[in-house]
TITIZA-955321 format. One record per atom (N, C-alpha, C): residue number from 0; residue in three letters; x, y, z. Coordinates in steps of 0.05 Angstrom, whole numbers, plus 5000, padded with zeros to 4 digits. Atoms other than C-alpha are relative to their C-alpha. Layout:
PT    k    r    px    py    pz
PT  NUM  ala     X     Y     Z
...
//
This chain:
PT    k    r    px    py    pz
PT    0  lys  4996  4993  5033
PT    0  lys  2822  1415  6786
PT    0  lys  5006  5029  5009
PT    1  ala  4992  4978  4997
PT    1  ala  2859  1490  6793
PT    1  ala  4996  5025  4978
PT    2  asp  4999  4973  5020
PT    2  asp  2848  1554  6758
PT    2  asp  5015  5023  5007
PT    3  leu  4985  4976  4994
PT    3  leu  2896  1616  6757
PT    3  leu  4983  5021  4983
PT    4  gly  5000  4965  5019
PT    4  gly  2875  1691  6737
PT    4  gly  4964  4997  4986
PT    5  arg  5034  4992  5009
PT    5  arg  2791  1669  6723
PT    5  arg  4995  5000  5030
PT    6  pro  5018  5005  4982
PT    6  pro  2738  1687  6775
PT    6  pro  4989  4980  5000
PT    7  pro  5025  5022  5006
PT    7  pro  2698  1628  6791
PT    7  pro  4979  5004  4996
PT    8  ala  5026  5004  5016
PT    8  ala  2646  1610  6756
PT    8  ala  4979  4991  5020
PT    9  ala  5017  5016  4979
PT    9  ala  2580  1593  6794
PT    9  ala  4990  4974  4983
PT   10  glu  4998  5016  5014
PT   10  glu  2573  1543  6736
PT   10  glu  5018  4994  4986
PT   11  pro  4976  5000  5022
PT   11  pro  2623  1501  6696
PT   11  pro  4992  5007  4975
PT   12  ala  5012  4984  5029
PT   12  ala  2633  1539  6630
PT   12  ala  5013  4975  4984
PT   13  asp  4987  5017  5039
PT   13  asp  2645  1491  6560
PT   13  asp  5009  5022  4993
PT   14  phe  4981  4991  5018
PT   14  phe  2710  1509  6531
PT   14  phe  5003  4985  4981
PT   15  gly  5001  5015  5032
PT   15  gly  2692  1465  6469
PT   15  gly  5015  4973  5020
PT   16  pro  4982  5035  5006
PT   16  pro  2736  1394  6456
PT   16  pro  5005  4998  5025
PT   17  pro  4985  5010  4971
PT   17  pro  2755  1356  6519
PT   17  pro  5032  5001  4999
PT   18  ser  4971  5001  4989
PT   18  ser  2826  1365  6537
PT   18  ser  5020  4978  5001
PT   19  thr  4986  5022  5005
PT   19  thr  2882  1313  6536
PT   19  thr  5002  5001  5037
PT   20  ala  4999  5000  4973
PT   20  ala  2878  1312  6609
PT   20  ala  4977  4975  5018
PT   21  pro  5025  5017  4988
PT   21  pro  2843  1255  6651
PT   21  pro  4978  5009  5005
PT   22  pro  5027  4991  4992
PT   22  pro  2769  1263  6668
PT   22  pro  5000  5005  5027
PT   23  glu  5013  5003  4973
PT   23  glu  2748  1277  6735
PT   23  glu  4986  4993  5019
PT   24  pro  5024  5009  4990
PT   24  pro  2708  1251  6783
PT   24  pro  4974  5012  4999
PT   25  ala  5032  4987  4999
PT   25  ala  2635  1276  6785
PT   25  ala  5011  5020  5029
PT   26  ala  4986  4989  4980
PT   26  ala  2663  1295  6858
PT   26  ala  5018  5027  5003
PT   27  ala  4980  4983  4999
PT   27  ala  2714  1334  6843
PT   27  ala  4996  5032  5005
PT   28  arg  4996  4958  4985
PT   28  arg  2733  1411  6876
PT   28  arg  5014  5012  4980
PT   29  cys  4983  4982  5003
PT   29  cys  2753  1463  6842
PT   29  cys  5006  5023  5018
PT   30  val  4990  4985  4972
PT   30  val  2800  1511  6881
PT   30  val  5010  5026  4979
PT   31  ser  4995  4974  5016
PT   31  ser  2822  1581  6843
PT   31  ser  5009  5022  5014
PT   32  trp  4988  4986  4988
PT   32  trp  2862  1637  6853
PT   32  trp  4996  5023  4980
PT   33  tyr  5007  4973  5018
PT   33  tyr  2845  1709  6828
PT   33  tyr  5004  5021  5010
PT   34  arg  5004  4979  4977
PT   34  arg  2852  1775  6847
PT   34  arg  4992  5028  4976
PT   35  thr  5004  4996  5018
PT   35  thr  2823  1834  6807
PT   35  thr  5023  5017  4989
PT   36  ala  4977  4988  5016
PT   36  ala  2876  1870  6755
PT   36  ala  5023  4991  5003
PT   37  his  4966  5020  4999
PT   37  his  2929  1818  6765
PT   37  his  4992  4976  4984
PT   38  tyr  4995  5020  5025
PT   38  tyr  2941  1777  6696
PT   38  tyr  5021  4986  5002
PT   39  pro  4978  5025  4994
PT   39  pro  2978  1713  6691
PT   39  pro  5014  4994  4978
PT   40  ser  4985  5004  5023
PT   40  ser  3028  1695  6650
PT   40  ser  4988  4963  5001
PT   41  glu  4992  5034  5010
PT   41  glu  3033  1615  6627
PT   41  glu  5004  4989  5034
PT   42  pro  4988  5012  4970
PT   42  pro  3034  1581  6699
PT   42  pro  5009  4978  4991
PT   43  val  4979  5020  5005
PT   43  val  3090  1529  6709
PT   43  val  4995  4983  5030
PT   44  phe  5005  5014  4972
PT   44  phe  3073  1468  6756
PT   44  phe  5026  4984  5002
PT   45  val  4977  5023  4999
PT   45  val  3134  1444  6791
PT   45  val  5002  4981  5027
PT   46  pro  5011  5018  4977
PT   46  pro  3128  1381  6836
PT   46  pro  5017  5000  5019
PT   47  arg  4984  4999  4968
PT   47  arg  3157  1376  6908
PT   47  arg  5010  4967  5003
PT   48  pro  4985  5019  4993
PT   48  pro  3214  1335  6909
PT   48  pro  4985  4975  5010
PT   49  gly  5008  5024  4999
PT   49  gly  3188  1258  6925
PT   49  gly  4966  5008  5003
PT   50  ala  5021  4995  5002
PT   50  ala  3124  1281  6915
PT   50  ala  4987  4971  4996
PT   51  thr  5025  5021  5017
PT   51  thr  3056  1225  6908
PT   51  thr  4983  5010  4993
PT   52  ala  5028  4982  5015
PT   52  ala  3000  1265  6892
PT   52  ala  5008  5013  4988
PT   53  glu  5003  4973  5031
PT   53  glu  2992  1299  6825
PT   53  glu  5003  5028  5014
PT   54  asp  5002  4980  4986
PT   54  asp  2982  1362  6865
PT   54  asp  5018  5007  5013
PT   55  asp  4980  4998  4981
PT   55  asp  3039  1363  6910
PT   55  asp  5021  5011  4988
PT   56  gly  4978  4981  5006
PT   56  gly  3086  1420  6889
PT   56  gly  4978  5033  5000
PT   57  val  5004  4970  5007
PT   57  val  3078  1500  6870
PT   57  val  4990  5004  4971
PT   58  val  5004  4982  5037
PT   58  val  3048  1537  6804
PT   58  val  5016  5026  5002
PT   59  leu  4985  4976  5007
PT   59  leu  3093  1590  6779
PT   59  leu  4983  5014  4986
PT   60  ser  5008  4982  5036
PT   60  ser  3070  1651  6736
PT   60  ser  5009  5032  5013
PT   61  val  4996  4966  4994
PT   61  val  3095  1716  6726
PT   61  val  4975  5014  4996
PT   62  met  5023  4991  4995
PT   62  met  3036  1758  6740
PT   62  met  5006  5029  4996
PT   63  leu  5015  4966  5001
PT   63  leu  3016  1834  6718
PT   63  leu  4992  5016  5017
PT   64  asp  5021  4984  4986
PT   64  asp  2997  1876  6771
PT   64  asp  4997  5027  4990
PT   65  gly  5003  4976  5018
PT   65  gly  2951  1928  6735
PT   65  gly  4993  5012  5011
PT   66  glu  5004  4971  4983
PT   66  glu  2942  1969  6790
PT   66  glu  5024  5014  5006
PT   67  ala  4971  4981  4992
PT   67  ala  3017  1980  6809
PT   67  ala  5016  5002  4978
PT   68  arg  4990  5000  5025
PT   68  arg  3036  1973  6738
PT   68  arg  5031  4989  4999
PT   69  ala  4979  5006  4992
PT   69  ala  3084  1924  6755
PT   69  ala  5005  4963  5004
PT   70  ser  4997  5019  5006
PT   70  ser  3114  1856  6745
PT   70  ser  5004  4978  5036
PT   71  tyr  4986  5019  4970
PT   71  tyr  3121  1795  6807
PT   71  tyr  4999  4967  4989
PT   72  leu  4994  5020  5004
PT   72  leu  3136  1724  6812
PT   72  leu  4981  4995  5021
PT   73  leu  5020  5011  4983
PT   73  leu  3073  1687  6843
PT   73  leu  5010  4969  5005
PT   74  val  5009  5030  4996
PT   74  val  3074  1619  6879
PT   74  val  4983  4996  5022
PT   75  leu  5034  5008  4997
PT   75  leu  3011  1591  6892
PT   75  leu  5009  4967  5010
PT   76  asn  5004  5036  4991
PT   76  asn  3006  1513  6937
PT   76  asn  4980  4991  4974
PT   77  ala  5007  5012  5022
PT   77  ala  2988  1476  6881
PT   77  ala  4973  4986  5007
PT   78  thr  5024  5014  4986
PT   78  thr  2937  1432  6927
PT   78  thr  4976  5033  5010
PT   79  thr  5023  4986  4992
PT   79  thr  2898  1497  6953
PT   79  thr  5002  5029  4980
PT   80  met  4998  4975  5020
PT   80  met  2917  1551  6906
PT   80  met  5003  5028  5016
PT   81  arg  5000  4982  4967
PT   81  arg  2931  1592  6971
PT   81  arg  5026  5012  4985
PT   82  thr  4976  4985  5007
PT   82  thr  2993  1645  6952
PT   82  thr  5019  4993  5038
PT   83  met  4970  5006  4980
PT   83  met  3058  1617  6988
PT   83  met  5019  5027  4997
PT   84  ala  4974  4977  4989
PT   84  ala  3106  1682  6966
PT   84  ala  4993  5010  4977
PT   85  thr  5000  4981  5022
PT   85  thr  3109  1744  6922
PT   85  thr  5028  5007  4995
PT   86  ala  4968  4980  4987
PT   86  ala  3174  1775  6900
PT   86  ala  4988  5018  4971
PT   87  tyr  5001  4984  5017
PT   87  tyr  3167  1836  6854
PT   87  tyr  5016  5012  4986
PT   88  ser  4974  4991  5013
PT   88  ser  3211  1854  6798
PT   88  ser  5006  5028  4988
PT   89  pro  5004  4973  4998
PT   89  pro  3243  1913  6790
PT   89  pro  4992  5024  4971
PT   90  val  5009  4986  5023
PT   90  val  3222  1921  6719
PT   90  val  4978  4984  4991
PT   91  val  5028  5016  5005
PT   91  val  3156  1902  6681
PT   91  val  5001  4967  4972
PT   92  met  4988  5026  5018
PT   92  met  3162  1835  6641
PT   92  met  4975  4994  4988
PT   93  pro  5031  4999  5029
PT   93  pro  3113  1824  6576
PT   93  pro  4996  4982  5012
PT   94  ala  5015  5016  4992
PT   94  ala  3066  1779  6579
PT   94  ala  5011  4974  4970
PT   95  asp  4998  5014  5022
PT   95  asp  3086  1713  6540
PT   95  asp  4980  4989  4976
PT   96  phe  5022  5010  5015
PT   96  phe  3048  1681  6484
PT   96  phe  4969  4990  5009
PT   97  his  5027  5003  4978
PT   97  his  2996  1648  6531
PT   97  his  4978  5008  5010
PT   98  gly  5004  4975  4982
PT   98  gly  2989  1708  6569
PT   98  gly  4979  5028  4983
PT   99  glu  5004  4974  5004
PT   99  glu  2963  1753  6515
PT   99  glu  4975  4988  4989
PT  100  trp  5020  5001  5003
PT  100  trp  2892  1753  6495
PT  100  trp  4986  5018  4969
PT  101  phe  5012  4976  5024
PT  101  phe  2853  1788  6419
PT  101  phe  4973  4991  4997
PT  102  ser  5030  5005  5003
PT  102  ser  2789  1794  6404
PT  102  ser  4998  4985  4969
PT  103  glu  5005  5018  5021
PT  103  glu  2768  1755  6346
PT  103  glu  4998  5012  4978
PT  104  asp  5003  4990  5014
PT  104  asp  2761  1810  6304
PT  104  asp  5024  5015  4999
PT  105  ile  4958  4997  5010
PT  105  ile  2842  1820  6295
PT  105  ile  5003  4987  4974
//
């Protein structure tokens, strides 16, 4: 399992009803990518041509670097969630719908 933009938790969190994703084996490992003050847009998985494993490819996400106040494209290895490349944009790109979080009282 991979997770982008959330610090690894000591215990798995309960995020409500199960998703449509296939169940994971009990021994599945969770890898994540996290950097303080960096905020992801909705990540997109791009499979490697000819891939045979379900996580063989890259994860792309437009990120907001809150410290530099700049946007960049983040390219992660989907298996390890390690950074493969970053490309900063000359303009700040607004967050998309899935990158915005609001408090319950709005």
